[in-house]
N, C-alpha and C positions, 0 to 999 in steps of 0.2 A: 704295304704288304701285298704279296702276290701268292695265290694258292696254286699248287701244282698237284697233278695226279699222274701216276705212271703205272704201267702194267708190264709184267714179264711172266713167263711160265715157270712153274716149279716142277722139276722132274719128279714123278710120282715116287720113285724109290728113295727120295731124300725128304719126303714130307715130314716124318716124325723128327728127324735130325734138325731140319730147318726150324721147326716149331720149338724144339728144345733149346737151340741156340738163342732164339729170340725171346725166350722166357728169362734169359740172363745175359742180355747184351753187355759187353764189356764196358765198364765205366769210361775208359779212355776213348772208346768209339762214340759214346753218348756225349762226352765233353767236346769232341771235335765237331760233331753235328751241331751242337749248340753254338760253338765258337764260329761256325760258318753261317750263323744267322737263320738257322732252321728251327722252327717251333711247331708244336702241335703235329708231330710226325706219327703216322700210323701206317701199318701194313695189314691188309685184310687178305684172307685166303678164301677163294671161291673156286671149288673144283681144283683145277690145276693152275689157276690164275692167281698171282700175287698182285694186289692193287695197293699202291702206296699213295698216301696223301700227306702233304706237308705245306706249311706256310713259310714263305721266305720273307724275312724282315730286314734284309740288308739293302745295299745300294749297288752292288756289283756281283750279280749272281755267278757270272763266269769266273771271276777271281776267287770267289768263295768256293766254288766247285773245284778249281785248280788247287786251292789250299787243302781241301779235303783229300783230293786224290794224291797229294804229295805226302800225306801223313803216314808214317810207317805202320802205326797200329791199325789205321783204316785199311791200308794195303794188306796187312796180315788178315784182317777180318774178311775183306773181299776175296782173298785167295781161298778162304774156306767156303764162302757163300757162292762165288761164281760157278763152280762146277755143279752146284745144285740147281742152277737156273739155266734157262735158255730163252733168248729173245723171242717174242711173238713174231709170226710170219710178216706182219706189217712193219716191223722195225726197220729203219734204214740200215744199210750196210755199216757195220762198225758200232752200231748203237747197242746198248745193253737193255736198259729199261726204255720203254716207249712212252713218251709224254702223250697224254690224252687230253683233249680239249674239254674245258668246262662248258656245259650247255645250260646249266641252271645253278643259281645260288640264292639262298634266302637266309638272312642273318637273324630273323625273328623280330625284326623291327615292327612297329605298329602297322597293321594293315587297315587301310581305310574301309569303313563299313558303309 
């Protein structure tokens, strides 16, 4: 399993609409996310920043992301979501969400005393 975090900006004029859509994500989109080996997926909103966190449990991330991108329902969802967002300034050309590095993780395992 690998943990991922990503960031993108939410255009302020779409804040309420974006939140409303994410209160009732389409079941077909959720099923595709799951079929692409993504678990424990969350999106947080801080100011204008959307921060996504998920855990990837597959063996070929690139293939799974291509599978997701090829899905017509996911494409339809993205067609609605994409105009509400804009990449952060640090995102490479052509990137949408910017992957951000993990600098600390704690599972809650026993700590030596």
